[in-house]
C-alpha positions in Angstrom: -0.2 -37.9 54.5 1.6 -34.8 55.4 3.1 -32.5 52.8 6.8 -32.1 53.3 8.0 -28.6 54.2 10.5 -27.0 51.9 14.3 -27.1 53.0 15.6 -23.7 54.2 17.9 -21.6 52.0 21.4 -21.8 52.8 22.5 -18.4 53.8 25.8 -19.4 55.5 29.0 -17.6 54.5 30.4 -21.1 53.1 27.4 -21.4 50.8 28.4 -21.9 47.0 26.8 -18.8 45.9 28.5 -16.5 48.3 32.0 -17.3 46.4 30.9 -16.1 43.1 32.5 -12.8 41.9 29.0 -11.2 40.7 26.2 -9.5 42.9 23.9 -12.3 44.2 20.4 -12.0 46.0 19.1 -15.3 47.8 15.5 -14.9 47.9 13.1 -17.5 49.6 10.0 -18.7 48.0 7.8 -16.2 49.8 9.8 -13.4 48.2 11.8 -12.5 51.4 15.5 -11.9 50.8 17.6 -14.1 52.8 21.2 -12.9 51.9 23.1 -10.3 49.8 26.6 -11.0 48.7 29.2 -7.9 49.4 29.5 -7.0 45.7 25.5 -6.7 45.5 25.1 -3.9 48.3 26.5 -1.2 46.4 24.0 -2.0 43.4 21.1 -2.9 45.4 21.4 -0.7 48.7 17.8 -1.3 49.5 18.1 -5.1 49.3 18.8 -6.1 52.8 17.9 -9.7 54.6 14.4 -9.7 55.9 13.2 -7.2 53.3 10.6 -8.3 50.6 11.7 -8.6 47.1 9.2 -6.0 46.0 10.6 -3.4 48.2 14.7 -4.1 48.0 14.7 -4.9 44.4 13.7 -3.5 40.9 10.5 -4.4 39.5 11.7 -6.5 36.6 14.0 -8.5 38.9 11.1 -9.1 41.6 8.1 -10.0 38.9 10.9 -12.5 37.5 11.3 -14.2 41.1 7.5 -14.8 41.4 7.2 -16.1 38.1 9.8 -18.7 38.8 8.4 -19.6 41.9 4.8 -19.5 40.7 5.9 -22.0 37.6 7.7 -24.4 40.0 10.7 -24.3 37.9 13.5 -26.7 38.8 17.2 -25.9 38.8 18.7 -25.6 35.3 15.3 -24.8 33.5 14.8 -21.1 34.8 15.5 -18.6 32.0 17.6 -15.4 32.6 15.8 -12.0 32.4 17.3 -8.4 31.9 16.6 -5.0 33.3 18.3 -1.9 34.3 19.5 -0.7 37.6 20.4 3.1 37.7 20.7 3.3 33.9 23.3 0.1 33.8 22.0 -3.1 32.0 22.1 -6.3 34.0 21.3 -9.9 33.2 19.7 -11.7 36.1 20.4 -15.5 36.0 18.5 -17.5 38.5 19.6 -20.8 40.3 17.0 -22.6 42.2 18.0 -23.8 45.6 16.1 -25.8 48.2 13.5 -23.3 49.5 14.4 -20.6 47.3 16.4 -18.8 44.4 19.7 -17.3 44.2 19.7 -14.6 41.4 22.9 -13.8 40.1 23.4 -10.4 38.4 25.9 -10.1 35.5 26.4 -6.4 34.1 26.1 -6.4 30.3 28.8 -3.7 29.6 28.3 -3.5 25.8 24.6 -3.0 26.2 24.9 -0.5 29.1 27.6 1.5 26.9 25.1 1.5 23.8 22.3 2.6 26.4 24.4 5.4 27.7 25.6 6.4 24.2 21.7 6.5 23.0 20.6 8.5 26.1 23.4 11.1 25.6 22.8 11.2 21.9 19.0 11.9 22.8 20.0 14.4 25.4 22.3 16.3 22.8 19.6 16.3 20.3 17.2 17.9 23.0 19.6 20.5 23.8 20.4 21.4 20.3 16.8 21.7 19.8 16.2 24.0 22.8 19.3 26.2 21.7 18.0 26.4 18.2 14.5 27.4 19.5 15.9 30.2 21.8 18.0 31.4 18.8 15.1 31.5 16.3 12.3 32.6 18.8 14.3 35.2 20.1 15.5 36.6 16.8 12.2 38.4 15.9 10.1 41.0 17.8 7.1 40.4 15.1 4.4 38.5 16.8 3.1 37.0 13.7 6.4 35.7 12.7 7.2 34.4 16.4 4.0 32.4 16.4 4.7 30.9 12.9 8.3 29.9 14.0 6.9 28.2 17.2 4.5 25.9 15.5 6.6 25.1 12.6 9.5 24.1 15.3 7.3 22.0 17.3 5.6 20.3 14.4 9.1 19.4 13.1 10.7 18.3 16.1 8.2 17.3 18.7 5.0 15.9 16.9 3.1 15.5 13.4 1.3 18.8 13.8 1.4 21.7 16.3 -1.2 24.5 16.9 -0.8 27.7 18.9 -3.8 29.2 20.3 -3.4 32.9 21.4 -5.2 34.6 24.3 -8.4 35.6 23.1 -9.3 39.3 21.4 -12.6 39.9 22.3 -14.8 36.8 21.5 -12.4 35.3 19.1 -9.4 32.9 19.5 -6.3 33.8 17.0 -5.2 30.3 16.0 -1.7 29.3 14.1 -1.1 25.7 12.8 1.5 23.9 10.9 2.1 20.2 10.1 5.7 19.0 10.1 7.8 20.8 7.2 4.4 22.8 6.3 3.8 26.6 6.1 1.9 28.2 9.0 -1.9 28.4 8.7 -3.5 31.6 10.4 -7.1 31.7 11.4 -9.5 33.4 13.8 -12.4 31.3 15.3 -15.4 31.8 17.7 -14.9 28.9 19.8 -15.2 28.1 23.8 -11.7 26.7 24.9 -13.7 24.9 27.8 -14.7 22.2 25.0 -11.4 21.0 24.7 -9.9 19.2 27.6 -7.1 21.3 29.4 -7.1 24.2 26.8 -9.1 26.8 28.9 -6.6 25.9 31.8 -3.7 26.2 29.7 -4.7 29.7 28.3 -5.1 30.8 32.0 -1.5 29.4 32.8 -2.5 26.4 34.8 -0.5 23.2 34.8 -1.1 21.0 31.8 -3.5 18.1 31.7 -1.6 14.9 31.5 -1.9 13.6 27.6 -3.3 10.4 28.6 -6.3 11.9 30.0 -7.1 13.9 26.7 -9.4 11.8 24.5 -8.1 12.6 20.8 -11.7 11.9 19.7 -12.8 15.3 21.1 -10.4 17.7 19.3 -12.4 19.9 17.3 -11.9 20.6 13.7 -10.8 24.2 14.4 -7.9 22.9 16.3 -6.4 20.7 13.5 -4.4 22.0 10.6 -6.0 21.9 7.3 -3.1 20.2 6.0 -3.1 17.5 8.6 -3.6 14.1 7.1 -5.2 11.3 9.2 -7.1 10.8 12.5 -5.6 12.4 15.6 -3.9 9.6 17.9 -2.5 11.6 20.9 -2.6 15.0 21.9 -0.5 17.1 24.5 -1.7 20.5 25.6 0.9 22.7 27.5 0.8 26.5 28.5 2.9 29.1 27.1 4.1 31.0 30.2 4.7 34.8 29.4 6.1 37.5 31.4 3.5 37.6 34.2 0.6 36.9 32.1 0.1 33.7 29.7 1.2 33.9 26.3 -1.3 31.3 25.0 -1.5 27.4 24.6 0.4 24.9 22.6 -1.2 21.8 21.1 0.9 19.1 19.7 -1.0 16.3 17.7 0.4 13.0 16.4 -1.4 10.6 14.0 -1.6 7.3 15.7 -2.2 6.0 19.3 0.9 3.9 19.2 2.9 7.2 18.9 1.7 8.3 22.4 3.8 10.9 24.2 6.0 9.7 26.8 7.2 11.6 30.1 10.4 12.8 28.5 8.7 14.1 25.3 6.1 15.8 27.4 8.9 17.4 29.4 10.9 18.7 26.3 7.6 20.1 25.0 7.4 22.0 28.4 10.8 23.2 28.1 10.1 24.3 24.6 7.0 26.0 25.7 8.6 28.0 28.2 11.2 29.4 25.5 8.2 30.0 23.1 6.3 31.8 25.8 8.9 33.9 26.9 9.5 35.0 23.0 6.0 35.5 22.2 5.3 37.8 25.5 8.4 39.9 24.5 7.2 40.1 20.9 3.8 41.2 22.2 5.0 43.8 24.7 7.0 45.1 21.9 4.1 45.6 19.5 1.9 47.1 22.3 4.9 49.7 23.2 5.2 50.2 19.4 1.7 51.1 18.9 1.7 53.3 22.0 5.0 55.1 20.4 3.5 55.6 16.8 0.1 57.1 18.4 2.2 59.5 20.8 4.7 60.3 17.6 1.8 61.2 15.5 0.9 63.9 18.0 4.5 65.1 18.3 5.5 65.1 14.3 5.4 68.8 12.8 2.3 69.5 10.8 2.2 69.3 7.2 2.1 73.0 5.9 0.2 74.7 3.2 -1.0 78.1 2.0 -3.2 79.7 4.7 -5.0 83.0 4.0 -2.8 84.0 1.0 0.3 83.1 3.0 2.5 80.3 1.2 4.1 78.3 3.6 6.5 75.1 3.7 8.4 73.1 6.3 11.1 70.5 6.7 12.2 68.4 9.5 15.1 65.8 10.1 15.7 64.1 13.2 19.1 63.9 14.7 19.3 60.0 13.8 17.9 57.7 11.0 15.9 55.5 13.5 14.5 58.6 15.4 11.1 59.9 14.3 11.1 63.0 16.4 13.6 65.1 18.5 13.8 68.5 20.0 13.1 70.8 16.6 9.7 71.5 16.0 7.5 74.0 14.1 3.5 74.8 14.2 1.3 77.1 12.4 -2.0 78.4 14.2 -4.0 80.1 11.6 -6.0 83.2 12.2 -10.0 83.0 12.2 -10.1 85.5 9.5 -7.7 86.7 6.6 -7.5 90.0 8.2 -6.1 88.7 11.5 -2.5 87.5 12.4 -1.4 83.9 11.6 0.9 82.7 14.0 4.1 80.7 13.0 6.4 79.4 15.5 9.6 77.4 15.0 11.8 76.2 18.3 14.5 73.8 19.4 14.7 72.2 22.7 18.2 71.4 24.2 19.2 67.7 23.6 17.7 65.3 21.3 15.7 61.9 21.5 12.7 61.1 23.6 13.4 63.5 26.5 13.5 66.3 24.1 10.5 65.2 22.3 8.3 65.0 25.6 9.2 68.8 26.4 8.7 69.7 22.5 5.2 68.4 23.1 4.4 70.5 26.3 5.7 73.6 24.4 3.5 73.1 21.5 0.4 72.3 23.8 1.0 75.7 25.7 1.6 77.6 22.7 -1.7 76.3 21.2 -3.6 77.5 24.2 -1.7 80.7 24.2 -2.3 81.4 20.3 -5.2 83.8 21.0 -2.8 86.2 22.7 -0.2 86.1 19.9 -0.6 89.7 19.2 1.9 90.3 22.2 4.8 88.0 21.5 6.7 89.0 24.6 3.7 88.3 26.9 3.2 85.1 25.2 6.8 84.0 25.7 7.0 85.3 29.3 4.0 82.9 30.1 5.6 80.1 28.6 8.9 81.0 30.0 7.0 80.6 33.6 5.5 77.3 32.6 8.6 75.6 31.8 10.7 77.1 35.1 10.2 74.0 37.5 12.5 72.0 39.6 11.5 68.8 37.7 12.5 70.5 34.3 16.1 71.0 33.7 15.7 71.5 30.0 15.2 74.8 28.2 14.5 76.1 24.5 14.9 78.6 22.0 11.9 80.0 20.0 11.3 82.4 17.0 7.5 83.5 16.7 6.3 85.1 13.3 3.0 86.6 13.1 1.9 87.1 9.4 -1.1 89.3 8.0 -1.9 89.5 4.2 -2.2 93.2 3.3 -3.1 93.2 -0.7 -0.1 91.9 -2.6 2.3 92.0 0.6 2.8 90.2 3.7 3.2 92.0 7.1 5.6 90.0 9.5 6.2 90.8 12.9 9.6 88.3 14.3 10.5 87.9 17.8 13.4 85.4 18.6 14.0 83.7 22.2 17.5 82.7 22.2 17.2 81.7 18.8 19.1 82.3 15.4 17.5 85.4 13.6 15.3 84.5 10.7 16.8 85.4 7.1 14.8 87.2 4.4 15.6 86.9 0.7 14.6 89.9 -1.6 13.6 89.6 -5.2 16.9 90.9 -6.1 19.0 88.3 -4.4 19.8 90.6 -1.2 19.5 88.5 2.1 18.8 90.2 5.3 19.0 89.3 9.0 15.8 90.1 11.3 17.0 92.5 14.1 15.5 90.2 16.8 16.9 88.8 19.9 15.5 87.5 23.3 16.5 85.1 26.3 16.0 81.7 26.3 12.9 80.0 27.4 12.7 78.0 30.4 16.2 79.2 31.6 15.8 82.3 33.8 13.0 83.6 35.8 13.5 87.2 34.0 12.6 87.1 30.5 13.1 89.8 28.0 13.0 90.1 24.0 13.0 92.5 21.1 10.8 92.1 17.9 11.2 93.3 14.4 8.8 94.0 12.0 9.1 93.9 8.1 7.2 93.1 4.9 7.4 90.8 1.9 6.8 91.5 -1.6 5.3 89.1 -3.9 8.0 86.3 -4.5 10.1 87.5 -1.3 10.6 84.7 1.5 11.6 84.5 5.3 13.2 81.7 6.3 12.9 80.3 10.0 15.6 77.7 11.0 17.1 75.9 13.8 20.9 75.7 14.7 20.8 72.5 13.4 21.2 73.9 9.8 24.3 76.3 10.8 25.8 74.0 13.4 25.8 71.2 10.9 29.6 69.6 10.7 30.9 68.4 7.6 32.8 69.4 4.4 36.2 68.0 3.4 37.5 67.1 6.9 33.9 66.5 8.6 34.9 69.1 11.2 33.7 72.5 9.5 30.4 74.0 10.5 28.0 74.9 7.8 27.8 78.5 9.3 25.6 81.4 8.6 27.4 82.6 5.8 27.1 79.5 3.7 23.3 79.7 4.6 23.1 83.3 3.4 25.0 82.3 0.3 22.2 79.4 -0.4 19.4 81.7 0.4 20.7 84.3 -2.5 20.3 81.4 -5.0 16.6 81.1 -3.7 15.4 84.2 -4.8 11.8 84.1 -6.3 11.6 80.4 -5.5 8.3 79.0 -4.0 8.4 78.0 -0.3 8.7 74.3 -1.1 11.7 74.8 -3.2 13.5 76.9 -0.8 12.9 74.2 2.0 14.1 71.3 -0.1 17.2 73.3 -1.2 18.2 74.3 2.4 17.6 70.5 3.4 19.7 69.1 0.5 22.8 71.5 0.8 22.8 70.7 4.5 22.7 67.0 4.0 25.3 67.1 1.4 27.4 69.2 3.8 27.3 66.5 6.5 27.6 63.6 4.3 25.7 61.0 6.2 27.8 61.8 9.6 25.5 62.5 12.7 24.1 65.8 13.0 21.6 67.6 15.0 17.9 68.1 14.8 17.1 70.2 11.8 13.9 72.2 11.1 13.4 75.2 8.6 10.1 77.0 7.7 9.7 79.1 4.8 7.1 82.0 4.5 6.5 83.5 1.1 4.4 86.4 -0.2 2.5 84.6 -3.4 3.5 85.9 -6.9 -0.3 85.9 -7.9 -3.4 87.5 -6.4 -6.3 85.0 -6.0 -9.8 86.4 -6.9 -12.8 84.6 -5.6 -15.8 84.5 -7.5 -18.9 87.2 -6.9 -20.9 84.7 -5.1 -18.1 83.7 -2.7 -18.4 80.2 -3.3 -17.5 79.3 -6.9 -13.6 79.1 -7.6 -12.5 82.2 -9.0 -9.5 83.3 -11.5 -6.0 84.7 -10.7 -3.9 87.2 -12.1 0.1 87.4 -12.2 
């Protein structure tokens, strides 16, 4: 007996299904689309007559059709199925026809609206999280705080725990971890990143290994925060891209395998990692530059002065702005090899202020250090310095005052030479203030250079003050526009008669600061050279501490 062939599907325009107001697909039992209603074409553009169901319809609808055919469902018994098409929710209701099935798609507007609202809410949450991450991570250039903020935010929003593995320093890996709502834990481990799938690649900035390929059981203990409770269920490792070089790797941990990371969560983790990597890279670059700056500044800062061969010295320096450490004013002392030789004291002022002035200051100080053995001839030293500064690349000049000091019994012998600089002031024991009669041209301004030196002596207790124009040109007073001026400085020096050099320096700086009253000012530098009140006697053997007499 021959089996009867199934009847053909009715695809005529007058068929009953064609008059329905909903999108309809008519599919034969073999899964080939036979007809498509006009309202279905905009929704399922790939569903064309002659195309197989798996190629022209969503997977959920194709699977449902083959299930109906395989189970031999008769009319009225086929259950409806639900699914999405381009984010819209549809119920697909089958009607069994001779030789096939007609699938009628009815949109569930309520479910579609709810799904759209949920999707919008999730997107808003993600956008708010990424905006907060950018704000928090970009708020600090401290590398440790930036690493802590990264793991704490990641643990709070993305996983049950987060670990940041920084680029190795030597043979050790800096590691910072945190659980959700917990404090950051810092450690430094000696470990091989290659032992963790995807970690060494992430540290080199390579694309991440998909989380489904990472066996949570292989995660080592050093990569799990101490406060993390429960076994690791799923893991995501992603690189932290920096400015040209990787900033590290971010490891996200969840406790149960049921809470595996989906594609959307991995994408969010990558977006967060991009922001964290940029912030970490900026903080690390800032730290490196700050360390370089500190190293250079240490070389540029004026030295701390003390008694040299019986010559009492004190210095004070204040940069033009509170946030600047060095500027264009400087002073140096080049001690003599023996007490009988001259000790050289130099104070100068480079035009301008800030880092550019500080660079030229360093050049002048280094040059004078090399020329110090020639300091018996001030004019010769200044001429050599002037030649060294004259170049097309250098448009700045400087003013200088040089003081060669020698101890002779109870007095100090001074030879003073100015190069475009305010002349030193000398306060005698009776309160008289004298101005050193020395002058000269600027250093680094003109090829021709000329100076005139001045010699004097200091009795015990008398002081010679070297200062920059940051003192006399400091603007302040009741209206904030008056200069401190030379006369006020001389009056201040009269009150310093008999003071030790530290007190003289402190008084001049205090009066100047009170005058400007927190207003902006130029760099200020002062040096006090004082003949000591007391004569120090060494013991007969030359080694034991001696006594002193007034």
